[in-house]
C-alpha distance (Angstrom), angle and dihedral (degrees) to the residues before:
residue distance angle dihedral
M1 . . .
S2 3.86 . .
A3 3.73 121.7 .
R4 3.85 89.4 -112.4
A5 3.71 93.1 57.7
H6 3.69 100.7 69.6
D7 3.78 133.2 123.1
A8 3.83 117.1 -76.3
G9 3.78 91.0 -163.6
H10 3.83 142.6 -0.2
A11 3.79 125.6 -82.5
V12 3.76 114.6 -93.1
G13 3.81 107.2 -150.0
D14 3.72 128.1 -47.8
R15 3.88 92.6 -57.8
A16 3.75 95.7 65.0
V17 3.79 120.2 116.9
R18 3.81 128.1 -163.5
L19 3.78 108.8 -136.1
P20 3.79 126.6 -173.6
G21 3.78 116.8 -123.7
P22 3.87 125.8 -153.8
D23 3.81 89.2 -90.0
G24 3.87 92.0 59.7
V25 3.77 90.8 -111.8
L26 3.84 117.4 132.6
R27 3.81 116.4 -132.7
T28 3.77 132.8 -178.0
Y29 3.80 122.6 -104.5
V30 3.74 124.0 -178.0
P31 3.89 109.1 -152.2
R32 3.79 126.2 -141.2
A33 3.80 117.1 -87.5
E34 3.89 94.7 -145.4
P35 3.81 135.4 31.8
A36 3.69 123.9 -118.3
P37 3.79 112.2 -82.7
A38 3.81 91.3 -114.9
V39 3.80 92.1 59.0
T40 3.84 94.5 58.2
G41 3.78 97.9 29.2
P42 3.73 123.1 110.9
A43 3.85 116.2 -68.6
G44 3.71 125.9 -158.6
R45 3.80 98.0 61.4
G46 3.76 94.0 140.4
P47 3.77 132.7 -96.7
L48 3.71 126.2 -45.1
T49 3.73 114.2 -100.5
S50 3.81 114.1 -167.2
R51 3.80 95.6 54.0
T52 3.80 136.2 23.7
V53 3.89 103.6 -122.5
L54 3.77 121.5 -171.4
A55 3.84 122.7 -180.0
A56 3.85 114.9 -150.9
A57 3.80 99.7 -134.5
H58 3.81 129.9 -143.7
V59 3.76 125.6 -132.3
V60 3.74 125.0 -120.8
A61 3.79 115.2 -128.7
D62 3.80 122.5 -137.7
P63 3.76 100.6 -119.2
F64 3.82 95.0 -161.6
A65 3.74 96.9 56.3
D66 3.81 116.6 113.0
T67 3.85 96.9 -125.6
H68 3.84 139.6 124.3
P69 3.74 139.9 -152.5
G70 3.81 109.6 -67.4
G71 3.83 91.8 23.3
P72 3.80 126.4 108.5
A73 3.78 113.2 -63.0
A74 3.77 115.6 -102.7
V75 3.82 109.1 -150.8
D76 3.77 130.9 -170.2
W77 3.76 97.3 -137.1
D78 3.70 98.6 -172.5
A79 3.85 92.8 55.8
T80 3.72 92.9 40.7
L81 3.86 93.8 54.4
A82 3.79 90.6 42.4
F83 3.80 89.8 59.5
R84 3.78 90.6 52.0
R85 3.85 90.6 52.6
H86 3.88 85.0 53.6
L87 3.74 91.2 56.3
W88 3.79 93.0 45.8
A89 3.79 91.5 48.9
H90 3.76 90.0 59.1
G91 3.73 91.1 52.3
L92 3.83 98.2 -104.2
G93 3.74 124.1 130.7
V94 3.82 119.6 -129.1
A95 3.81 125.6 -118.0
E96 3.76 102.4 -156.8
A97 3.72 133.1 -155.8
M98 3.75 93.2 4.4
D99 3.76 132.2 133.2
T100 3.80 93.4 -68.8
A101 3.85 87.7 59.0
Q102 3.73 87.9 61.8
R103 3.83 98.0 -106.2
G104 3.74 104.6 -178.2
M105 3.74 91.8 4.8
G106 3.79 103.5 75.9
L107 3.81 104.8 -35.6
D108 3.86 111.0 88.0
W109 3.77 125.6 -158.4
A110 3.77 93.3 -95.9
G111 3.77 90.5 55.2
A112 3.81 91.5 43.2
A113 3.90 92.3 51.3
E114 3.75 90.2 52.1
L115 3.84 90.3 46.5
I116 3.79 89.4 53.1
A117 3.77 94.8 50.8
R118 3.71 95.2 46.0
S119 3.78 97.3 43.8
A120 3.85 93.2 46.3
A121 3.76 90.0 52.6
E122 3.80 89.1 48.6
A123 3.79 90.2 48.8
R124 3.74 90.6 56.1
A125 3.83 92.8 48.2
S126 3.83 91.7 47.9
G127 3.77 98.7 40.4
G128 3.80 89.9 -122.5
R129 3.77 128.8 145.1
I130 3.82 118.6 -111.4
V131 3.72 137.8 -177.8
C132 3.84 122.9 -179.8
G133 3.74 136.6 -153.1
A134 3.79 120.8 -113.2
G135 3.77 116.8 -169.9
T136 3.78 143.2 135.5
D137 3.74 105.7 -94.2
Q138 3.80 94.4 122.0
L139 3.88 88.3 79.3
A140 3.71 104.7 109.2
G141 3.86 94.4 -154.6
P142 3.80 143.1 0.1
A143 3.85 109.9 -35.9
T144 3.78 116.6 -112.8
G145 3.83 91.5 -138.0
T146 3.72 146.0 -35.6
A147 3.76 92.5 -74.1
Q148 3.83 88.8 63.7
V149 3.87 90.3 46.8
R150 3.81 90.6 50.5
A151 3.80 91.8 50.3
A152 3.78 90.3 52.6
Y153 3.82 91.9 50.3
E154 3.78 89.4 49.8
E155 3.76 92.7 53.7
Q156 3.81 91.8 53.4
L157 3.81 94.6 41.4
E158 3.84 87.7 53.9
T159 3.95 88.5 49.5
V160 3.81 91.9 52.7
E161 3.77 95.7 45.9
Q162 3.82 95.0 44.8
A163 3.81 86.0 55.6
G164 3.78 88.1 56.4
A165 3.89 95.7 -114.9
Q166 3.74 132.1 128.1
A167 3.76 112.0 -108.2
V168 3.76 129.8 -124.6
L169 3.81 109.9 -158.8
M170 3.88 101.3 -140.1
A171 3.72 123.3 -152.1
S172 3.75 109.8 -93.5
R173 3.81 125.3 -132.9
A174 3.82 87.7 -159.8
L175 3.83 93.0 52.9
A176 3.80 91.4 47.5
A177 3.80 88.6 52.1
T178 3.85 98.0 48.2
A179 3.85 104.5 29.8
R180 3.78 110.8 108.5
G181 3.79 95.0 -161.0
P182 3.81 144.6 -39.3
E183 3.81 95.5 -53.7
D184 3.89 90.7 63.2
Y185 3.88 87.7 56.6
R186 3.70 91.2 48.5
D187 3.73 92.3 49.8
V188 3.81 98.0 47.1
Y189 3.82 94.9 43.6
G190 3.81 90.5 43.4
H191 3.76 91.8 57.4
L192 3.85 90.7 47.4
L193 3.82 95.2 48.2
R194 3.76 92.1 49.1
Q195 3.85 90.9 53.4
A196 3.83 99.1 42.2
A197 3.84 112.4 114.0
Q198 3.77 89.8 -144.8
P199 3.81 140.5 7.9
V200 3.78 111.7 -62.0
I201 3.81 136.3 -155.9
L202 3.75 115.3 -116.2
H203 3.75 114.6 -146.9
W204 3.81 125.6 -147.4
L205 3.79 107.1 -169.5
G206 3.74 114.0 -177.8
P207 3.79 127.4 -138.1
V208 3.85 90.9 -105.7
F209 3.83 84.4 73.5
D210 3.85 95.3 37.1
P211 3.80 121.7 9.2
A212 3.82 89.8 -159.3
L213 3.87 88.2 70.9
E214 3.71 94.5 64.1
G215 3.87 111.2 138.1
Y216 3.86 94.3 19.3
W217 3.85 115.2 176.1
G218 3.86 88.2 31.1
S219 3.79 103.3 -67.5
T220 3.78 142.0 68.6
D221 3.86 85.0 -147.4
L222 3.83 100.9 93.6
D223 3.73 92.1 -156.5
A224 3.91 91.7 56.1
A225 3.92 87.8 42.4
T226 3.77 88.7 55.4
E227 3.74 92.7 52.3
T228 3.84 90.3 53.7
F229 3.77 90.6 47.2
L230 3.81 91.6 50.6
A231 3.79 91.8 46.8
I232 3.78 91.9 56.4
L233 3.80 89.7 54.3
S234 3.77 91.2 49.0
D235 3.69 93.4 47.4
H236 3.88 91.7 56.1
P237 3.84 112.0 37.8
G238 3.65 117.7 -172.5
T239 3.83 94.8 17.8
V240 3.88 99.3 90.7
D241 3.84 121.4 66.4
G242 3.79 91.6 -174.2
V243 3.78 149.1 -33.2
K244 3.82 123.9 -114.2
V245 3.84 109.8 -147.0
S246 3.83 117.3 -160.8
L247 3.68 104.5 170.9
L248 3.92 100.0 115.2
D249 3.82 88.2 -130.0
A250 3.85 108.3 116.8
D251 3.78 96.5 -174.0
R252 3.73 92.9 50.7
E253 3.83 90.5 49.3
V254 3.70 90.1 51.2
R255 3.82 93.3 49.9
L256 3.87 90.6 49.1
R257 3.80 91.0 45.5
R258 3.81 91.2 57.3
R259 3.76 90.3 53.0
L260 3.92 100.2 50.7
P261 3.65 116.4 118.7
D262 3.81 115.7 -104.9
G263 3.78 114.2 -78.0
V264 3.91 93.2 23.2
R265 3.79 112.7 115.8
C266 3.71 126.5 -147.7
Y267 3.82 112.9 -134.7
T268 3.79 109.8 -163.4
G269 3.81 114.8 -135.5
D270 3.79 91.1 175.0
D271 3.84 104.7 124.2
F272 3.88 90.3 -174.5
H273 3.88 102.4 50.7
Y274 3.80 103.6 27.5
P275 3.70 99.6 124.4
E276 3.83 96.8 58.0
L277 3.84 92.3 39.5
I278 3.79 94.6 51.4
A279 3.84 92.0 42.6
G280 3.78 88.7 52.0
D281 3.81 132.3 -174.0
A282 3.77 137.5 -101.7
H283 3.90 89.5 -68.8
G284 3.76 99.0 51.9
F285 3.85 146.5 -67.6
S286 3.82 140.1 -112.6
H287 3.73 125.4 -111.8
A288 3.79 114.0 -142.3
L289 3.90 139.9 -107.2
L290 3.76 101.4 163.8
G291 3.78 136.5 164.2
V292 3.81 90.0 -155.7
F293 3.81 90.2 61.3
D294 3.92 86.2 70.6
P295 3.79 93.2 77.0
L296 3.86 95.4 23.2
A297 3.92 94.9 52.1
P298 3.84 98.7 121.4
L299 3.81 95.5 43.4
A300 3.82 93.3 40.7
A301 3.85 92.9 50.1
E302 3.90 90.6 48.6
A303 3.85 90.2 49.0
V304 3.77 93.6 50.6
R305 3.86 89.9 48.2
T306 3.79 86.0 61.6
L307 3.66 89.3 53.2
D308 3.75 89.3 48.3
A309 3.75 85.8 58.9
G310 3.82 92.5 49.8
D311 3.72 99.9 -105.8
T312 3.74 104.6 129.2
A313 3.82 94.8 166.4
A314 3.81 91.8 58.2
F315 3.82 90.3 47.2
R316 3.80 91.0 53.4
A317 3.75 92.1 46.5
A318 3.76 92.8 51.7
L319 3.74 98.5 44.6
D320 3.76 99.1 35.6
A321 3.79 86.6 63.0
T322 3.82 89.6 61.8
V323 3.78 95.6 54.5
P324 3.89 98.2 87.9
L325 3.84 88.9 57.7
A326 3.87 90.9 47.0
R327 3.79 91.6 50.2
H328 3.73 91.4 47.6
L329 3.83 94.0 50.2
F330 3.84 91.9 45.4
Q331 3.81 99.0 42.7
A332 3.76 116.3 129.5
P333 2.95 129.2 -36.5
T334 3.77 78.3 43.6
R335 3.81 98.7 -175.4
Y336 3.77 88.7 72.3
Y337 3.80 92.4 65.7
K338 3.82 88.1 106.1
T339 3.76 89.9 75.7
G340 3.83 93.0 62.8
V341 3.81 91.0 43.4
V342 3.73 89.9 56.3
L343 3.75 95.2 44.9
L344 3.76 89.6 54.5
A345 3.76 92.2 50.1
W346 3.82 88.3 54.1
L347 3.82 94.9 47.2
A348 3.83 89.6 47.4
G349 3.81 91.8 54.8
H350 3.83 98.6 -111.1
Q351 3.81 91.8 123.5
D352 3.74 135.2 15.9
H353 3.85 102.0 -124.6
F354 3.77 143.5 29.0
T355 3.75 98.5 -121.0
M356 3.82 122.9 128.1
V357 3.83 133.7 -163.5
G358 3.71 108.9 -97.3
G359 3.80 93.0 20.7
L360 3.70 91.4 -84.1
Q361 3.85 94.2 150.4
S362 3.78 84.5 86.4
A363 3.82 93.1 59.2
R364 3.85 96.4 90.7
S365 3.88 130.5 53.1
L366 3.82 124.3 -109.7
P367 3.87 90.2 -113.1
H368 3.88 88.8 54.4
L369 3.77 93.0 51.1
A370 3.75 92.6 44.4
R371 3.84 90.3 53.7
A372 3.80 91.1 46.9
Y373 3.80 88.8 54.9
E374 3.78 91.5 48.9
L375 3.76 95.9 47.7
A376 3.86 92.3 46.8
D377 3.78 92.1 47.3
G378 3.73 91.4 51.2
L379 3.78 87.9 56.4
G380 3.82 91.0 52.6
L381 3.78 90.0 -117.7
F382 3.81 96.7 147.2
P383 3.79 115.7 84.2
D384 3.86 87.8 -156.5
P385 3.93 108.0 33.2
D386 3.84 89.1 -176.2
L387 3.77 91.2 55.1
A388 3.82 92.0 48.2
R389 3.91 90.2 47.0
D390 3.78 91.7 51.9
R391 3.78 92.8 47.1
I392 3.79 96.2 50.4
E393 3.79 89.9 46.8
R394 3.88 90.5 53.0
L395 3.85 88.4 50.0
L396 3.79 92.3 48.2
A397 3.79 90.8 47.0
V398 3.81 91.4 56.3
H399 3.80 85.6 59.2
G400 3.88 94.9 50.0
V401 3.81 102.1 -91.3
P402 3.79 107.0 135.4
R403 3.80 116.0 -130.0
């Protein structure tokens, strides 16, 4: 082992774990002995009432499939659907086939379409709420124009609606590349909103999550983009259930939220400022559609139940404590947050391996993963802390850290 990778302290009992820091030095961490009460408490207490809360769910890869990065996604369907049942049991809804499910980062449209069909059927059987992403990622190359982009959207919208799910119209890389200005966005979205069988959720995903979406809604000026976005809502009353805003800019989200037409909800997608945005202010609040609620499901549900009971202070205290973990998982480059999400699912016992479609388990450094474990353990997120400790030690051992 290199001179840099030495202990920064002495082991403290049998529970101690040696974790690598960003400087390459190993330090001692003593995990919790017990999980947080919300993690092992009774599930199945019914839906949340004061806010609509949707967790964007990850997919579980099939580790034994003979595949490769860039090839068709190989999904473990049993484990993937079991995780959705876990979310529903805690009272959360599921946002399916979204960014967290690695759309455009390992999960191709064929896999996404099967995921939508399977999860929508499981939602009906479980009585859980589900919304599903419709985009344009079946396009094999650059689109020839906005008509081709619109046709791709229409195909995916039909797939979602035939599955019996509500659609989330996801931001499209193809539209960002072909649109010549705001009018092209108003035209494409106008066609889709007129065709939708039920009100949809519009998704504004900022370039921090996907650099290919720079200039969405026809301008790199976010104030101008906001005006186009609001114009689309005004042009098509009654067709939009809500808007998901993933810009990581709380002040901008609040300003947009206050200008939404009556009946249009704001679903925060801000994985940095979600406690304050969900709590709201005298003028309103945000509902939630969040990737970070995939690993935080038990704690998030318990926090919202305190909000249901009218205790905003307890809600903030519970969720504010989770923000350091969220900010760590979503640190730049933000689009690789899925790696930490899947790591935590493995450590929590929701799947038997740390493998991702597209090989994305390699997208974060070992110190990053070790810190994610430490922060999650500190919150009591792992139902079995001994299992989580054993699994992180095995992962560290593969990288040369002695147990």
